[in-house]
C-alpha positions in Angstrom: 0.0 0.0 0.0 1.4 3.4 -1.1 0.9 6.1 1.6 1.4 9.8 1.0 0.0 13.3 0.9 -3.7 13.6 -0.1 -4.4 17.2 0.9 -3.1 20.2 2.9 -4.9 23.1 4.6 -3.6 25.9 6.9 -4.8 28.5 9.4 -3.2 31.7 10.5 -3.4 33.5 13.9 -6.4 35.9 13.9 -4.4 39.1 14.2 -3.1 40.4 10.9 0.0 42.6 11.0 1.2 45.1 8.3 4.9 44.1 8.5 6.1 47.1 6.5 4.3 49.6 8.8 5.4 47.6 11.9 9.0 47.5 10.6 9.0 51.3 10.1 8.0 51.7 13.8 11.0 49.6 14.7 13.3 51.7 12.5 13.5 49.4 9.5 13.5 50.9 6.0 10.4 49.8 4.1 12.5 48.5 1.2 14.4 46.2 3.6 11.2 44.6 5.0 9.3 44.4 1.7 12.2 43.5 -0.7 15.0 41.9 1.3 12.9 40.0 3.9 10.0 39.9 1.4 7.5 39.7 4.2 4.6 42.1 3.8 2.1 40.6 6.2 2.5 38.6 9.4 -0.1 37.0 11.7 -0.3 36.6 15.4 -2.6 34.6 17.7 -5.1 36.6 19.7 -4.6 36.7 23.5 -7.1 33.8 24.0 -5.7 31.8 21.1 -3.1 29.1 21.5 -1.3 26.5 19.4 -4.0 23.9 19.8 -6.6 26.4 18.5 -4.7 27.0 15.3 -3.9 23.3 14.9 -7.6 22.4 15.3 -8.7 25.0 12.7 -6.2 23.6 10.2 -7.2 20.0 10.8 -10.9 20.9 10.5 -10.2 22.7 7.2 -8.4 19.7 5.7 -10.9 17.2 6.9 -13.7 19.3 5.2 -11.6 19.6 2.0 -11.2 15.8 1.8 -14.7 15.1 3.1 -13.0 12.9 5.8 -15.2 12.1 8.9 -13.4 12.6 12.2 -13.9 8.9 13.1 -11.9 7.9 10.0 -8.7 9.5 11.4 -6.4 6.8 13.0 -3.3 8.9 13.7 -2.6 12.5 14.7 0.9 13.9 15.0 1.4 17.6 16.1 4.8 19.0 15.4 5.3 22.1 17.7 7.8 23.8 19.9 5.2 26.1 21.5 2.7 23.6 23.1 -0.3 25.0 25.0 1.1 23.5 28.2 4.3 21.7 29.3 1.9 18.8 29.7 -0.4 17.3 28.4 0.6 17.0 24.8 -1.0 19.3 22.4 -2.2 16.5 20.2 -4.5 15.4 23.0 -6.1 18.8 23.1 -6.6 18.8 19.3 -8.2 15.4 19.6 -10.7 16.6 22.1 -11.5 19.9 20.2 -12.4 18.0 17.0 -14.0 14.9 18.6 -11.5 12.5 17.0 -11.9 8.9 18.1 -10.4 7.8 21.5 -8.7 4.9 19.6 -6.5 7.4 17.8 -2.7 7.3 18.0 -1.8 10.9 18.9 1.4 12.5 20.0 3.6 15.6 19.7 7.0 16.0 18.1 9.2 18.8 19.4 10.8 20.2 16.2 10.8 23.5 14.5 11.6 24.4 10.9 12.7 20.8 9.9 9.6 19.3 11.5 7.5 18.8 8.5 10.0 16.6 6.7 10.7 14.7 10.0 7.0 14.4 10.6 6.2 12.9 7.2 8.6 10.0 7.9 7.3 9.6 11.5 3.7 9.6 10.4 4.1 7.2 7.4 6.2 4.8 9.6 3.5 4.8 12.2 0.8 4.2 9.6 2.7 1.3 8.1 3.4 -0.4 11.4 0.0 0.1 12.9 -2.0 -0.4 9.7 -3.5 3.0 9.9 -5.3 4.0 6.7 -5.6 7.7 7.3 -3.6 10.1 9.5 -3.1 13.8 9.9 0.2 15.5 10.3 0.0 19.0 11.9 2.7 21.6 12.2 1.7 24.5 14.5 3.5 27.2 16.4 2.6 30.5 18.2 6.0 32.2 18.3 4.3 35.4 19.3 3.8 34.0 22.7 7.5 33.6 23.3 8.8 36.5 21.2 9.6 40.0 22.2 7.7 42.2 19.8 10.4 44.8 20.0 13.2 42.4 19.1 14.5 43.5 15.7 16.2 40.1 15.1 12.9 38.1 15.3 9.8 40.3 15.3 9.8 41.1 11.5 10.1 37.4 10.6 7.7 35.1 12.4 4.0 34.4 12.1 1.6 32.2 14.1 0.1 29.4 12.0 -0.7 25.8 11.6 -0.8 23.5 8.6 -2.6 20.1 8.5 -1.7 17.3 6.0 -4.0 14.3 5.4 -1.9 11.2 4.7 -3.6 8.2 3.2 -3.6 5.4 0.7 -4.8 7.5 -2.2 -2.0 10.0 -2.3 -1.3 12.8 -4.8 2.4 12.6 -3.7 4.5 9.9 -2.1 7.6 10.6 -0.2 11.0 9.3 -1.2 14.0 8.4 0.9 14.8 11.2 3.5 18.1 12.5 4.8 18.3 14.0 8.3 20.9 16.0 10.2 21.3 17.3 13.8 24.0 19.5 15.3 23.3 20.2 19.0 26.4 22.4 19.3 24.4 25.1 17.6 21.4 24.8 20.0 21.8 28.2 21.5 21.6 30.0 18.2 17.8 29.8 18.3 16.5 29.2 21.8 13.9 30.0 24.5 15.6 29.4 27.8 12.5 28.9 30.0 9.7 26.5 30.8 11.7 23.3 30.7 13.3 21.2 33.4 16.5 23.2 33.3 14.8 26.5 34.0 11.2 25.8 34.9 10.5 29.0 36.8 12.4 31.5 34.7 11.0 33.7 32.0 12.8 34.5 28.8 12.0 35.2 25.2 13.1 33.8 21.9 16.7 34.5 21.0 18.1 34.1 17.5 21.6 34.5 16.1 20.6 35.3 12.5 24.2 35.3 11.2 24.9 31.8 12.7 21.6 30.4 11.3 22.4 31.9 7.8 25.9 30.4 7.9 24.6 27.0 9.0 22.0 27.0 6.2 24.5 28.0 3.5 26.8 25.2 4.6 24.5 22.3 5.3 21.5 22.7 3.0 23.4 22.4 -0.4 25.3 19.4 1.0 22.2 17.6 2.2 20.2 18.3 -1.0 23.0 16.6 -2.9 23.0 13.6 -0.6 19.2 13.3 -0.8 19.2 13.4 -4.6 21.9 10.8 -4.8 20.0 8.5 -2.3 16.9 8.7 -4.5 18.8 8.2 -7.8 18.1 11.7 -9.0 19.9 14.8 -10.3 19.2 18.5 -9.8 17.6 18.6 -13.3 15.0 15.9 -12.3 13.4 18.3 -9.7 10.6 20.5 -10.9 10.2 22.6 -7.7 12.4 23.2 -4.7 10.5 24.1 -1.5 13.0 25.1 1.2 11.9 26.3 4.6 10.5 29.8 3.9 12.7 31.7 6.3 12.8 35.0 4.4 13.4 36.1 0.8 17.1 36.8 1.3 17.8 33.4 2.7 15.9 31.7 -0.1 17.6 33.7 -2.8 21.0 33.1 -1.2 20.4 29.3 -1.3 19.2 29.5 -4.8 22.3 31.4 -5.9 24.6 29.2 -3.9 23.2 26.0 -5.5 22.9 27.6 -9.0 19.2 26.6 -9.2 16.9 28.0 -11.8 14.9 30.9 -10.4 11.6 29.6 -11.7 12.1 26.3 -9.8 12.6 27.8 -6.3 9.4 28.6 -4.5 9.5 31.9 -2.6 6.2 32.2 -0.7 6.9 34.6 2.2 5.0 37.8 1.3 1.8 36.7 3.2 2.8 35.1 6.4 6.6 35.1 6.5 8.3 32.5 8.6 5.7 30.2 10.1 8.3 27.8 11.5 7.4 24.1 10.7 4.4 25.2 8.6 6.3 27.1 5.9 6.8 24.0 3.8 3.2 22.6 3.8 1.8 26.1 3.3 4.0 26.5 0.2 3.1 23.0 -0.9 -0.6 23.6 -0.7 -1.0 25.4 -4.0 1.4 23.0 -5.7 -1.0 20.2 -5.1 -3.3 21.9 -7.6 -0.6 22.5 -10.3 1.0 19.1 -9.6 4.7 19.3 -10.6 6.1 15.8 -11.0 8.9 16.0 -8.4 9.2 18.4 -5.5 12.2 18.6 -3.2 11.4 19.7 0.3 14.1 20.8 2.8 13.6 22.2 6.3 16.3 23.6 8.5 16.7 25.6 11.7 16.3 25.3 15.4 18.2 22.4 16.9 20.2 22.8 14.8 18.3 20.4 12.7 17.8 19.8 9.0 15.9 17.3 6.8 15.4 16.8 3.1 13.2 14.5 1.0 11.7 14.3 -2.5 8.0 14.1 -3.1 6.9 12.4 -6.4 3.5 12.7 -8.1 1.7 9.4 -8.0 1.1 7.8 -11.4 -2.7 7.6 -11.2 -2.9 11.4 -10.9 
């Protein structure tokens, strides 16, 4: 039985932010925000919204899109680094909100920008081992809850969002062989130092060393893309679309130029929403499910440091 991606839907936080105007208030030139970062609009969760709310909204949308009854869902994986609570797991809260069956296998995965590629492998592996015919992979984060709105390194970049992917036995796209990477020596380049067992009572906000993240991406992403293509018996020319983690326009254009990729094959989808952490890849994939390029390379990279790459291939019957 071939398992893969059937459909994707997403949900943004309910507060819409004019990123150019907000950037001007922080002292950024409008051209820098609009052209270099490429992020015109961001979204933030309302005060009474949390990660599980955005996740539930995205799951509800994708179930409606595929006409899937809640009781037909056998697996639910929520990839997040901003859970509603330290415990219980956010997937349990989403299960309750949507009335998914109590027999469901549901759990969280603590990953950020590489989480979608990791999550695809985890979900498909679970489905194969447990004979689950339909599952939902969710990426969801509310960085606004852990971010200083005045921090010039992070505030112009991130949005709150969730994306939900239905995985099943009638897929549009199947996943190839993935390649993963982890370098914990770079853990402090993107970190929130509170809420865990090391500092449970302290309060701190998201910190990001943008230069270090950029250098890491320029070094590791091209290398891993090459490894993934080789593992799958493919060459650069065999890929119709490259969907990298949508960090910002400058990062994407730098990767494109570093790897000498055709401009029309590299997806840049940051204008409306910007960096939605683990949801950037599925949000960028959602419209591609309509145009259906034959092969799509997906690559996530960031917090951890962590990076992951795979190739999605259009299934023959479609």
